[in-house]
C-alpha positions as CSV (number, residue, x, y, z in Angstrom):
1,M,-176.3,-64.7,45.5
2,P,-180.1,-64.8,45.7
3,S,-181.8,-68.2,45.6
4,R,-183.5,-69.3,42.4
5,P,-187.3,-69.2,42.3
6,E,-189.2,-72.5,42.1
7,S,-189.1,-74.3,38.8
8,C,-192.1,-73.8,36.5
9,S,-193.6,-76.2,34.0
10,N,-195.4,-73.6,31.8
11,P,-193.9,-73.1,28.4
12,W,-193.3,-69.4,28.8
13,R,-192.6,-67.3,25.7
14,V,-189.8,-64.8,26.4
15,A,-188.2,-62.3,24.1
16,V,-184.7,-61.2,24.9
17,V,-183.6,-57.9,23.3
18,S,-180.0,-56.9,23.4
19,S,-177.6,-54.4,21.8
20,L,-174.9,-55.2,19.3
21,Y,-172.8,-52.5,20.9
22,N,-170.1,-54.0,23.1
23,E,-171.0,-57.4,21.8
24,T,-168.2,-59.1,23.8
25,W,-169.9,-58.1,27.1
26,V,-173.5,-58.3,25.9
27,S,-173.1,-61.8,24.5
28,G,-171.8,-63.1,27.9
29,L,-174.7,-61.5,29.8
30,R,-177.2,-62.8,27.3
31,S,-176.0,-66.4,27.4
32,H,-175.9,-66.5,31.2
33,F,-179.4,-64.9,31.3
34,N,-180.7,-67.5,28.9
35,A,-179.1,-70.4,30.8
36,E,-180.7,-69.2,34.1
37,L,-184.1,-69.0,32.4
38,K,-183.8,-72.5,31.1
39,I,-182.9,-73.8,34.6
40,I,-185.9,-72.1,36.1
41,C,-188.3,-73.0,33.3
42,P,-187.1,-75.9,31.2
43,A,-190.0,-75.6,28.8
44,I,-189.3,-72.0,28.0
45,Q,-189.3,-70.6,24.5
46,I,-186.7,-67.9,24.1
47,S,-186.7,-65.6,21.1
48,E,-183.6,-63.4,20.8
49,Y,-183.5,-60.0,19.1
50,S,-180.6,-57.7,18.5
51,V,-180.6,-54.0,17.9
52,P,-177.6,-51.7,16.9
53,G,-177.4,-49.7,20.2
54,S,-179.1,-48.6,23.4
55,F,-181.4,-46.0,21.6
56,E,-183.2,-48.9,19.7
57,L,-183.8,-51.1,22.8
58,P,-187.0,-49.4,24.0
59,L,-188.3,-49.2,20.4
60,A,-187.8,-52.9,19.9
61,V,-189.4,-53.7,23.2
62,D,-192.4,-51.6,22.4
63,L,-192.9,-53.3,19.0
64,L,-192.6,-56.8,20.6
65,A,-195.0,-55.8,23.4
66,K,-197.6,-54.6,20.9
67,S,-197.3,-58.0,19.1
68,Q,-198.7,-59.7,22.2
69,Q,-196.7,-62.8,21.3
70,F,-194.7,-63.0,24.5
71,D,-195.3,-63.6,28.2
72,A,-192.3,-61.5,29.1
73,I,-189.7,-59.3,27.4
74,A,-186.2,-58.7,28.8
């Protein structure tokens, strides 16, 4: 397992976009991802978005990127 990056104190704004398809698998991945983000950056602000399937993922990411409200989108 790779080592974690150094902890940050900036209140990053991160959008996490995931599919509702295979929700059993996706919810586990999303929760572990969010937990790791909170360990690395305790002041992080995570906004979660769900879309029906894989086709909608890049569309949602594009809309979120155009909003310029987030420091990162996953």
